[in-house]
C-alpha positions as CSV (number, residue, x, y, z in Angstrom):
1,X,-30.7,42.6,72.5
2,X,-29.1,39.1,73.0
3,X,-31.8,37.7,70.7
4,X,-30.7,40.1,67.9
5,X,-27.1,39.1,68.4
6,X,-27.9,35.4,68.1
7,X,-29.9,36.0,64.9
8,X,-27.0,38.0,63.5
9,X,-24.5,35.4,64.4
10,X,-26.6,32.6,62.8
11,X,-27.0,34.8,59.7
12,X,-23.2,35.3,59.5
13,X,-22.6,31.5,59.7
14,X,-25.2,30.8,57.0
15,X,-23.6,33.6,54.8
16,X,-20.2,32.1,55.3
17,X,-21.4,28.7,54.3
18,X,-23.1,30.1,51.3
19,X,-19.9,31.7,50.3
20,X,-18.0,28.4,50.7
21,X,-20.7,26.5,48.8
22,X,-20.6,29.0,46.0
23,X,-16.8,28.8,45.7
24,X,-17.0,25.0,45.8
25,X,-19.7,25.0,43.0
26,X,-17.6,27.4,41.0
27,X,-14.5,25.2,41.4
28,X,-16.6,22.1,40.5
29,X,-18.0,23.9,37.4
30,X,-14.5,25.0,36.4
31,X,-13.0,21.6,36.9
32,X,-15.9,20.0,35.2
33,X,-15.5,22.3,32.3
34,X,-11.7,21.6,32.2
35,X,-12.5,17.9,32.2
36,X,-14.9,18.4,29.3
37,X,-12.4,20.4,27.4
38,X,-9.7,17.9,28.2
39,X,-11.9,15.0,27.0
40,X,-13.0,17.0,23.9
41,X,-9.4,17.9,23.0
42,X,-8.3,14.2,23.3
43,X,-11.5,12.7,21.9
44,X,-9.6,11.1,19.0
45,X,-6.3,10.8,20.7
46,X,-4.7,8.5,23.4
47,X,-4.6,10.3,26.7
48,X,-1.3,11.8,27.9
49,X,0.9,9.5,30.1
50,X,-0.1,6.3,28.3
51,X,2.8,4.2,27.1
52,X,3.4,0.6,26.0
53,X,6.7,-1.1,26.7
54,X,8.4,2.3,27.4
55,X,7.1,3.8,24.1
56,X,5.0,6.9,24.8
57,X,1.7,7.0,22.9
58,X,0.2,9.9,24.8
59,X,-1.4,12.5,22.6
60,X,-1.2,10.4,19.5
61,X,-4.1,9.4,17.2
62,X,-4.7,5.8,16.4
63,X,-3.1,6.2,13.0
64,X,0.0,8.0,14.5
65,X,0.3,5.2,17.1
66,X,0.1,2.5,14.5
67,X,2.8,4.2,12.5
68,X,5.0,4.7,15.6
69,X,4.7,1.1,16.7
70,X,5.3,-0.3,13.2
71,X,8.5,1.8,12.9
72,X,9.6,0.6,16.3
73,X,8.9,-3.1,15.7
74,X,10.3,-3.0,12.2
75,X,13.5,-1.6,13.5
76,X,13.7,-4.2,16.2
77,X,12.9,-6.9,13.8
78,X,15.6,-5.8,11.4
79,X,18.2,-5.7,14.2
80,X,17.1,-9.0,15.7
81,X,18.0,-10.1,19.2
82,X,21.5,-11.3,20.2
83,X,21.8,-14.5,22.3
84,X,25.3,-15.0,23.8
85,X,27.1,-17.7,25.5
86,X,30.8,-17.2,26.3
87,X,32.4,-16.2,23.0
88,X,29.6,-17.2,20.7
89,X,26.9,-14.8,19.7
90,X,23.9,-15.7,17.6
91,X,21.3,-13.2,16.3
92,X,17.7,-14.4,15.9
93,X,15.3,-12.4,13.9
94,X,11.5,-12.7,14.0
95,X,11.1,-13.8,10.3
96,X,12.2,-17.2,8.9
97,X,12.3,-16.7,5.1
98,X,11.7,-19.3,2.4
99,X,13.5,-19.5,-0.9
100,X,12.0,-16.8,-3.0
101,X,10.1,-19.0,-5.4
102,X,8.4,-21.0,-2.5
103,X,6.5,-18.0,-1.1
104,X,7.1,-19.7,2.3
105,X,7.9,-17.6,5.4
106,X,6.8,-17.7,9.0
107,X,7.4,-15.7,12.1
108,X,8.9,-16.6,15.4
109,X,7.2,-13.7,17.1
110,X,5.0,-10.8,16.0
111,X,3.3,-7.8,17.6
112,X,-0.4,-7.3,17.3
113,X,-0.3,-3.7,16.5
114,X,-4.0,-2.9,16.2
115,X,-4.8,-4.7,19.5
116,X,-2.1,-2.6,21.3
117,X,-3.5,0.6,19.9
118,X,-7.0,-0.3,20.8
119,X,-5.9,-1.1,24.4
120,X,-4.1,2.2,24.7
121,X,-7.1,4.1,23.3
122,X,-9.4,2.4,25.8
123,X,-7.6,3.7,28.8
124,X,-9.7,6.4,30.4
125,X,-12.7,5.5,28.2
126,X,-13.5,1.8,28.5
127,X,-15.2,1.4,31.9
128,X,-16.8,4.9,32.0
129,X,-17.7,6.8,35.1
130,X,-15.3,7.3,38.0
131,X,-13.0,4.5,36.9
132,X,-12.3,6.2,33.6
133,X,-11.7,9.5,35.3
134,X,-9.2,7.9,37.7
135,X,-7.3,6.4,34.7
136,X,-7.2,9.8,33.1
137,X,-5.8,11.4,36.3
138,X,-3.3,8.6,36.9
139,X,-2.0,8.8,33.3
140,X,-1.8,12.7,33.4
141,X,0.0,13.0,36.7
142,X,1.8,9.7,36.8
143,X,2.0,7.1,34.0
144,X,0.1,4.1,32.8
145,X,2.4,1.6,31.1
146,X,1.2,-1.7,29.8
147,X,2.7,-4.7,28.1
148,X,2.2,-5.0,24.3
149,X,0.1,-7.8,22.8
150,X,2.2,-10.3,20.8
151,X,2.4,-13.9,19.7
152,X,5.4,-16.0,20.3
153,X,6.1,-19.4,18.8
154,X,8.0,-20.8,21.8
155,X,8.7,-24.2,20.3
156,X,10.3,-22.8,17.2
157,X,12.3,-20.3,19.2
158,X,13.6,-23.1,21.5
159,X,14.4,-25.3,18.5
160,X,16.3,-22.4,16.9
161,X,18.3,-21.8,20.0
162,X,19.2,-25.5,20.4
163,X,20.2,-25.6,16.8
164,X,22.6,-22.8,17.3
165,X,24.1,-23.7,20.7
166,X,23.7,-27.4,21.2
167,X,27.2,-28.1,20.1
168,X,28.4,-26.3,23.2
169,X,26.4,-28.5,25.6
170,X,27.4,-31.7,27.3
171,X,24.1,-33.3,28.4
172,X,24.0,-35.7,31.3
173,X,23.6,-39.4,30.5
174,X,21.5,-41.9,32.4
175,X,23.1,-45.2,33.4
176,X,22.2,-47.4,30.4
177,X,22.0,-50.9,29.2
178,X,24.9,-52.1,27.1
179,X,26.0,-55.5,25.8
180,X,29.4,-57.0,26.0
181,X,29.0,-59.9,23.6
182,X,25.7,-61.4,24.6
183,X,25.9,-60.3,28.2
184,X,24.0,-57.3,29.4
185,X,25.8,-54.8,31.6
186,X,25.1,-51.3,33.0
187,X,27.2,-48.4,31.9
188,X,27.6,-45.7,34.6
189,X,25.8,-42.5,34.5
190,X,27.5,-39.2,33.7
191,X,26.9,-35.7,35.0
192,X,26.4,-33.0,32.4
193,X,26.0,-29.3,31.7
194,X,23.4,-27.8,29.5
195,X,22.2,-24.3,28.6
196,X,19.1,-23.0,30.3
197,X,16.9,-22.3,27.3
198,X,13.8,-21.6,29.3
199,X,15.6,-18.8,31.1
200,X,16.7,-17.4,27.7
201,X,13.0,-17.6,26.6
202,X,12.0,-15.5,29.6
203,X,14.7,-13.0,28.6
204,X,13.2,-12.9,25.1
205,X,9.7,-12.3,26.6
206,X,11.1,-9.5,28.7
207,X,12.5,-7.9,25.6
208,X,9.2,-8.2,23.8
209,X,7.3,-6.8,26.8
210,X,9.5,-3.7,26.7
211,X,9.9,-3.3,23.0
212,X,13.6,-3.9,23.5
213,X,16.4,-6.0,22.0
214,X,19.0,-6.2,24.8
215,X,21.5,-9.0,24.5
216,X,20.3,-12.2,26.2
217,X,23.1,-14.1,28.0
218,X,22.6,-17.8,28.2
219,X,23.3,-19.5,31.5
220,X,24.3,-23.1,32.2
221,X,22.7,-25.5,34.5
222,X,23.7,-28.9,35.8
223,X,22.1,-31.8,34.0
224,X,21.8,-34.6,36.6
225,X,21.0,-38.1,35.3
226,X,17.7,-39.6,36.5
227,X,19.0,-43.2,36.5
228,X,22.1,-44.3,38.4
229,X,24.2,-47.4,37.9
230,X,23.6,-48.8,41.4
231,X,19.9,-49.0,41.1
232,X,20.0,-50.1,37.4
233,X,22.2,-53.1,38.2
234,X,19.4,-54.5,40.3
235,X,17.4,-55.0,37.1
236,X,20.0,-57.2,35.3
237,X,18.2,-60.5,36.1
238,X,15.0,-59.1,34.7
239,X,16.8,-58.0,31.6
240,X,18.2,-61.5,31.0
241,X,14.7,-62.9,31.5
242,X,13.0,-60.7,28.9
243,X,15.8,-61.2,26.4
244,X,15.1,-64.9,26.5
245,X,11.6,-64.2,25.1
246,X,12.9,-62.9,21.8
247,X,11.7,-62.8,19.1
248,X,8.8,-60.6,20.2
249,X,5.6,-60.3,18.1
250,X,3.3,-57.3,17.7
251,X,-0.2,-58.4,16.6
252,X,-3.1,-56.5,15.0
253,X,-6.2,-58.1,16.5
254,X,-9.9,-57.9,15.8
255,X,-12.8,-58.9,18.0
256,X,-13.2,-59.1,21.8
257,X,-11.3,-61.0,24.5
258,X,-11.8,-64.8,24.0
259,X,-12.9,-64.3,20.3
260,X,-10.0,-62.3,18.9
261,X,-8.6,-62.9,15.4
262,X,-5.1,-61.9,14.6
263,X,-5.2,-60.0,11.3
264,X,-1.4,-59.5,10.9
265,X,1.7,-60.0,13.0
266,X,5.1,-58.2,13.0
267,X,8.3,-59.7,14.3
268,X,10.9,-57.9,16.5
269,X,14.1,-59.8,16.3
270,X,16.6,-60.3,19.1
271,X,19.0,-57.6,18.0
272,X,16.3,-55.0,17.6
273,X,14.6,-56.1,20.9
274,X,17.9,-55.4,22.7
275,X,17.9,-51.9,21.3
276,X,14.3,-51.3,22.5
277,X,15.1,-52.1,26.1
278,X,15.8,-49.2,28.4
279,X,16.2,-48.5,32.1
280,X,13.6,-45.8,33.0
281,X,12.7,-43.7,35.9
282,X,9.1,-44.0,37.1
283,X,6.7,-41.3,38.3
284,X,7.7,-41.7,42.0
285,X,11.4,-42.0,41.3
286,X,11.7,-45.7,41.0
287,X,13.7,-47.4,38.2
288,X,12.2,-50.0,36.0
289,X,12.8,-51.9,32.7
290,X,10.8,-50.4,29.9
291,X,10.7,-49.8,26.2
292,X,12.8,-47.0,24.7
293,X,10.1,-44.9,22.9
294,X,12.7,-43.3,20.5
295,X,14.0,-46.7,19.4
296,X,10.5,-48.2,19.0
297,X,9.1,-45.1,17.2
298,X,10.5,-45.8,13.7
299,X,9.2,-49.4,13.7
300,X,5.8,-48.4,15.0
301,X,5.5,-45.5,12.6
302,X,6.1,-47.9,9.7
303,X,3.4,-50.3,11.1
304,X,1.0,-47.3,11.4
305,X,1.3,-46.7,7.7
306,X,0.0,-50.2,7.1
307,X,-2.8,-50.4,9.7
308,X,-4.1,-46.8,9.9
309,X,-7.5,-46.2,8.4
310,X,-8.3,-42.5,9.0
311,X,-11.9,-41.4,9.3
312,X,-13.6,-40.1,6.2
313,X,-16.0,-37.2,6.5
314,X,-19.0,-37.1,4.2
315,X,-18.1,-34.8,1.2
316,X,-20.5,-33.2,-1.2
317,X,-20.4,-31.4,-4.5
318,X,-22.7,-29.4,-6.7
319,X,-24.0,-31.1,-9.8
320,X,-26.7,-29.6,-12.0
321,X,-27.6,-27.2,-9.2
322,X,-28.1,-30.0,-6.7
323,X,-26.0,-31.2,-3.7
324,X,-24.8,-34.8,-4.2
325,X,-22.6,-36.9,-2.0
326,X,-19.3,-38.1,-3.5
327,X,-17.7,-39.5,-0.3
328,X,-19.7,-41.4,2.4
329,X,-18.7,-40.8,6.0
330,X,-16.8,-43.5,7.7
331,X,-15.3,-43.9,11.1
332,X,-11.7,-45.1,11.1
333,X,-9.0,-46.3,13.4
334,X,-5.4,-45.3,13.9
335,X,-2.5,-46.8,15.8
336,X,-2.1,-45.2,19.3
337,X,1.7,-45.4,19.6
338,X,2.0,-44.3,23.2
339,X,-0.6,-46.9,24.3
340,X,1.0,-49.6,22.2
341,X,4.3,-49.0,24.0
342,X,2.5,-49.4,27.3
343,X,0.9,-52.6,26.0
344,X,4.4,-54.0,25.1
345,X,5.7,-53.1,28.6
346,X,2.8,-54.7,30.3
347,X,2.5,-57.8,28.2
348,X,6.1,-58.6,27.5
349,X,8.1,-57.0,30.3
350,X,5.6,-57.6,33.2
351,X,3.6,-60.6,32.1
352,X,6.6,-62.2,30.2
353,X,4.5,-63.1,27.1
354,X,5.9,-63.0,23.6
355,X,3.0,-61.3,21.8
356,X,1.7,-57.8,22.5
357,X,-1.4,-56.3,20.9
358,X,-1.3,-53.1,18.9
359,X,-3.6,-50.6,20.4
360,X,-5.9,-48.9,17.9
361,X,-7.8,-45.7,18.7
362,X,-11.2,-44.7,17.1
363,X,-10.9,-41.9,14.6
364,X,-14.5,-40.6,14.4
365,X,-15.8,-38.7,11.3
366,X,-17.0,-35.1,12.0
367,X,-19.5,-34.8,9.2
368,X,-21.9,-37.7,8.4
369,X,-24.2,-38.3,5.5
370,X,-27.3,-37.7,7.6
371,X,-26.9,-34.0,6.9
372,X,-27.4,-34.3,3.1
373,X,-31.1,-33.5,3.0
374,X,-31.0,-30.5,5.3
375,X,-27.9,-28.7,4.1
376,X,-29.7,-25.8,2.3
377,X,-26.7,-25.4,0.0
378,X,-28.4,-24.2,-3.1
379,X,-26.9,-20.8,-4.0
380,X,-23.4,-19.5,-4.8
381,X,-22.6,-17.1,-1.9
382,X,-19.1,-16.0,-2.8
383,X,-15.9,-16.8,-4.6
384,X,-12.2,-16.4,-3.8
385,X,-9.5,-16.5,-6.5
386,X,-5.7,-16.3,-6.7
387,X,-3.0,-16.8,-9.3
388,X,0.1,-19.0,-8.6
389,X,1.7,-18.7,-12.0
390,X,5.4,-19.1,-11.9
391,X,5.3,-21.5,-8.9
392,X,7.9,-24.3,-8.8
393,X,6.8,-27.9,-9.2
394,X,6.6,-28.8,-5.4
395,X,4.6,-25.6,-4.7
396,X,2.1,-26.4,-7.4
397,X,1.8,-29.9,-6.1
398,X,1.1,-28.7,-2.5
399,X,-1.5,-26.3,-3.7
400,X,-3.3,-29.1,-5.4
401,X,-3.1,-31.4,-2.4
402,X,-4.3,-28.7,0.0
403,X,-7.2,-27.7,-2.3
404,X,-8.3,-31.3,-2.8
405,X,-8.3,-32.0,0.9
406,X,-10.7,-29.1,1.5
407,X,-13.1,-29.8,-1.4
408,X,-16.6,-30.8,-0.3
409,X,-16.0,-29.5,3.2
410,X,-19.1,-28.5,5.3
411,X,-19.0,-25.7,7.8
412,X,-21.8,-25.7,10.4
413,X,-24.0,-22.7,11.2
414,X,-22.2,-20.5,13.8
415,X,-19.0,-22.5,13.6
416,X,-15.7,-20.7,13.9
417,X,-13.8,-22.2,11.0
418,X,-10.0,-22.8,11.5
419,X,-8.0,-23.4,8.3
420,X,-5.1,-25.1,10.1
421,X,-7.5,-27.5,11.8
422,X,-9.3,-28.3,8.5
423,X,-6.0,-28.9,6.7
424,X,-4.7,-31.3,9.4
425,X,-1.2,-32.8,9.3
426,X,1.0,-31.1,6.7
427,X,3.8,-33.6,5.9
428,X,4.8,-36.4,3.6
429,X,2.2,-38.7,5.2
430,X,-0.6,-36.5,3.8
431,X,0.9,-36.1,0.4
432,X,2.8,-32.8,0.7
433,X,6.3,-32.1,-0.6
434,X,8.9,-30.0,1.1
435,X,9.9,-26.5,0.0
436,X,13.1,-24.6,0.9
437,X,13.6,-22.3,3.9
438,X,16.7,-20.2,4.5
439,X,18.3,-21.2,7.9
440,X,21.7,-20.2,9.0
441,X,23.0,-19.6,5.5
442,X,21.6,-22.9,4.2
443,X,18.5,-23.8,2.2
444,X,16.8,-26.6,4.1
445,X,13.6,-28.4,3.2
446,X,10.4,-27.7,5.2
447,X,6.8,-28.5,4.7
448,X,4.2,-25.8,4.2
449,X,5.2,-24.2,0.9
450,X,2.1,-23.3,-1.2
451,X,-0.3,-23.4,1.7
452,X,-0.4,-19.6,2.0
453,X,-2.0,-19.7,-1.5
454,X,-4.7,-21.7,0.2
455,X,-4.9,-19.1,3.1
456,X,-5.0,-16.2,0.7
457,X,-7.7,-17.7,-1.5
458,X,-9.8,-18.6,1.6
459,X,-9.4,-15.0,2.9
460,X,-10.7,-13.6,-0.4
461,X,-13.6,-16.0,-0.3
462,X,-14.6,-15.1,3.2
463,X,-14.3,-11.4,2.4
464,X,-16.5,-11.7,-0.7
465,X,-19.1,-13.9,1.2
466,X,-19.4,-11.2,3.9
467,X,-18.3,-13.5,6.7
468,X,-16.8,-12.1,10.0
469,X,-13.1,-12.6,10.0
470,X,-11.8,-13.5,13.5
471,X,-8.1,-14.2,12.8
472,X,-6.0,-13.2,9.8
473,X,-2.4,-12.0,9.3
474,X,-0.8,-10.8,6.2
475,X,2.6,-12.0,5.0
476,X,5.7,-10.3,6.4
477,X,6.8,-9.1,3.0
478,X,5.1,-8.7,-0.4
479,X,4.9,-11.9,-2.5
480,X,4.0,-11.8,-6.2
481,X,1.6,-14.7,-5.8
482,X,-0.6,-12.7,-3.5
483,X,-0.9,-9.3,-5.2
484,X,-2.6,-6.9,-4.9
485,X,-1.0,-6.1,-1.6
486,X,-3.4,-6.2,1.4
487,X,-5.5,-9.1,0.2
488,X,-3.4,-12.0,1.4
489,X,-3.4,-14.3,4.5
490,X,-0.5,-16.3,5.8
491,X,-0.8,-19.6,7.7
492,X,1.7,-21.6,9.6
493,X,1.3,-24.2,12.3
494,X,0.6,-23.4,15.2
495,X,0.0,-19.8,14.2
496,X,-0.9,-17.7,12.4
497,X,-4.2,-19.3,11.6
498,X,-7.0,-18.1,9.4
499,X,-10.4,-18.1,11.0
500,X,-13.9,-16.8,10.4
501,X,-17.5,-17.5,11.6
502,X,-20.3,-18.9,9.5
503,X,-23.0,-16.4,10.5
504,X,-25.3,-17.3,7.6
505,X,-27.6,-19.5,9.7
506,X,-27.1,-22.5,7.4
507,X,-24.4,-24.9,6.3
508,X,-21.7,-23.6,4.0
509,X,-20.4,-26.0,1.3
510,X,-16.9,-25.4,0.0
511,X,-16.0,-26.3,-3.6
512,X,-12.3,-26.0,-4.7
513,X,-10.9,-26.0,-8.2
514,X,-7.5,-25.6,-9.8
515,X,-7.7,-24.4,-13.4
516,X,-4.3,-23.8,-15.0
517,X,-2.5,-21.2,-12.8
518,X,-5.7,-20.2,-11.0
519,X,-7.1,-21.4,-7.7
520,X,-10.8,-21.0,-7.1
521,X,-12.8,-21.5,-3.8
522,X,-16.6,-21.2,-3.9
523,X,-19.1,-21.2,-1.0
524,X,-22.6,-22.6,-1.6
525,X,-25.4,-22.1,0.9
526,X,-28.6,-20.3,1.6
527,X,-28.5,-16.6,1.0
528,X,-29.7,-14.2,3.7
529,X,-29.7,-11.4,1.1
530,X,-26.6,-9.7,2.4
531,X,-24.7,-7.5,0.1
532,X,-20.9,-7.0,0.2
533,X,-19.0,-4.0,-1.0
534,X,-15.2,-3.7,-0.9
535,X,-12.8,-0.9,-1.9
536,X,-9.7,-1.3,-3.9
537,X,-6.6,-1.7,-1.6
538,X,-4.8,1.5,-0.9
539,X,-1.0,0.9,-1.0
540,X,1.2,3.6,0.6
541,X,4.4,4.1,2.6
542,X,6.6,2.4,0.0
543,X,10.0,1.7,1.5
544,X,13.0,0.6,-0.5
545,X,15.0,-2.4,0.7
546,X,18.6,-2.0,1.9
547,X,21.7,-3.2,0.1
548,X,22.2,-6.9,-0.7
549,X,23.1,-9.0,2.3
550,X,26.0,-11.4,1.7
551,X,26.2,-14.5,3.9
552,X,29.3,-16.7,3.9
553,X,28.6,-20.4,3.9
554,X,30.6,-23.6,3.6
555,X,27.7,-25.2,1.6
556,X,29.1,-23.7,-1.6
557,X,32.5,-24.0,-3.1
558,X,34.8,-21.1,-2.2
559,X,33.9,-18.0,-4.2
560,X,30.7,-19.4,-5.7
561,X,27.8,-17.0,-5.2
562,X,24.1,-18.0,-5.1
563,X,21.3,-15.5,-4.5
564,X,18.4,-17.1,-2.7
565,X,16.1,-14.2,-1.9
566,X,15.0,-11.3,-4.1
567,X,14.5,-7.8,-2.8
568,X,11.0,-6.6,-1.9
569,X,9.8,-3.1,-1.2
570,X,8.1,-2.5,2.1
571,X,4.6,-1.0,2.2
572,X,1.4,-0.5,4.1
573,X,-2.0,-1.3,2.6
574,X,-5.7,-1.3,3.6
575,X,-9.1,-1.8,2.2
576,X,-12.6,-1.5,3.5
577,X,-15.6,-3.9,3.4
578,X,-19.2,-3.1,4.1
579,X,-21.7,-5.9,4.7
580,X,-25.4,-4.9,4.7
581,X,-28.8,-6.6,4.9
582,X,-32.3,-5.6,3.7
583,X,-34.2,-3.4,6.2
584,X,-36.5,-6.3,7.0
585,X,-33.6,-8.3,8.5
586,X,-33.2,-5.7,11.3
587,X,-29.4,-5.8,11.1
588,X,-27.1,-2.8,11.1
589,X,-24.4,-2.7,8.4
590,X,-21.0,-4.0,9.4
591,X,-17.9,-2.1,8.3
592,X,-14.4,-3.6,8.5
593,X,-11.0,-2.2,7.7
594,X,-8.3,-4.7,6.9
595,X,-4.8,-3.4,7.3
596,X,-1.5,-5.0,6.2
597,X,2.1,-4.0,6.9
598,X,5.0,-5.4,4.8
599,X,8.6,-5.0,5.8
600,X,11.2,-4.1,3.2
601,X,13.3,-7.2,2.4
602,X,16.8,-7.0,1.1
603,X,18.3,-9.4,-1.5
604,X,20.2,-12.2,0.2
605,X,23.1,-14.0,-1.5
606,X,25.2,-16.9,-0.2
607,X,28.9,-17.0,-1.1
608,X,31.2,-19.9,-0.5
609,X,34.2,-19.5,1.8
610,X,37.2,-21.6,2.7
611,X,36.4,-24.2,5.3
612,X,37.4,-22.8,8.7
613,X,38.0,-19.3,7.2
614,X,37.3,-16.1,9.0
615,X,34.6,-13.8,7.8
616,X,35.3,-10.3,6.7
617,X,33.7,-7.3,8.3
618,X,31.4,-6.8,5.4
619,X,29.7,-10.2,5.3
620,X,27.9,-12.4,7.8
621,X,29.6,-15.6,8.5
622,X,27.5,-18.7,8.8
623,X,28.7,-22.1,10.0
624,X,28.1,-24.7,7.3
625,X,27.9,-27.6,9.7
């Protein structure tokens, strides 16, 4: 009897466990099914609960998210961000606009919309497995918020802030060397107060992180001098000693110690030598007599123009179907200004000798003529073309200078090409002329006008040659020189750059040509039989610009009106490119979509006001100083 009871009891326990397991399995199946349904429903959408900078993207497709983000960032860009100190408020907007004919504009900051959307879409998908499921659950029942991707030109922002607020600062002054007659004396240091621009920059980053434009209040900080009068006065005997050495000589030398030849010598007279002397603070807080870099810079920069011999890369061209060299590679030397100042301090101030040597640095060529027989540049692989008709004189000049500097350039196999790096310095020393940029109601000269014609032509070349594009940004607004919309690329140092990879397996040789109003870039190399197909750009979402913006300025006579920017419609554009190879190559076709977003740009006119006059409520007042 007891045996039967035990068997029945065990059977009951097993039965109960079976019931529990069945329920568990049913729940698991139901949950699994719900997860599958949930995943299927959101297969082309960002999962609920995902947001970027407080902007909810949950449930949106990639296209919807892009449109939402563009609308948000366009609105923020149009409004700008206010920076305030006491009673002064200045609005900074992300786009610095050139005079309309220049085609020059650059951005202080910009959001990378497609990267943001890709990151949002990857949440709950990227890692797979349990990690992905955890992200889905966290987003659904909580929230996953991440910071948006953007680029910020910190230097230009800081320069802009200083330009707007530096008249309100009273920087501290080090104890400094002055002369009463011929006698050196030390003027006392002064405490100062400056604005904390780094803190303001952090405020800007916080706004960008949250897709916000809250007012940023600038704070002050004490600016304590590094050099005080008491310690500086201990150097007066040394000052008198080095003054007695004047005039000072700077010598360009050739050869090694003991067998040096002086090629040329420059004289620093007594008056200028006085100006060069400065009491400095050392690395461990000590004070010493040194050379004022700012005072010496102008003289050394002029000397550099005489002595610099930049390296020359080997350059090649196509003649009668063959590659021929038209420039032999040659290493060069350039004046190292920082090291030359150290040389002066060591030789003259420490060793008390009158003559200091210029310090020359080796400037090594990147491409040499040993490559000429193994280039494999025998076929035309692609062409880029653009039209700059209607460009002003300086812009046309800059296009020619930029194109000529790139002609004959070699790009190595697997190299990521950077256009900014290839162009090098863009200033008067390399032959460029300034164009006009609108800043604070004034048209001011700046270098870079015309180079976006180079960027756009290079982009079209790389597209037609089927090369992978790794960095490209369209212009902020549509420019007539770069039509059709969607096929342009802007460049500006330090960003945006234009980059691509030479994945042909051989050298690429660039040939540039200006013909009338047309700019042509050709790539020569060895074909891997790839074929490139592109679609015509689709232009949509046309947005009309707002009313004319009137800016008061003291740069014009009262009542005189000058319109400096034309109105431009906003728009979106995209085109597709498919790169394919023969079946024998074993490569899958590569499809790319290149998207562009252009903001609407209102006409801007300057109008002269009475000096010191007050702006009306319908215009923007700009200080003409």
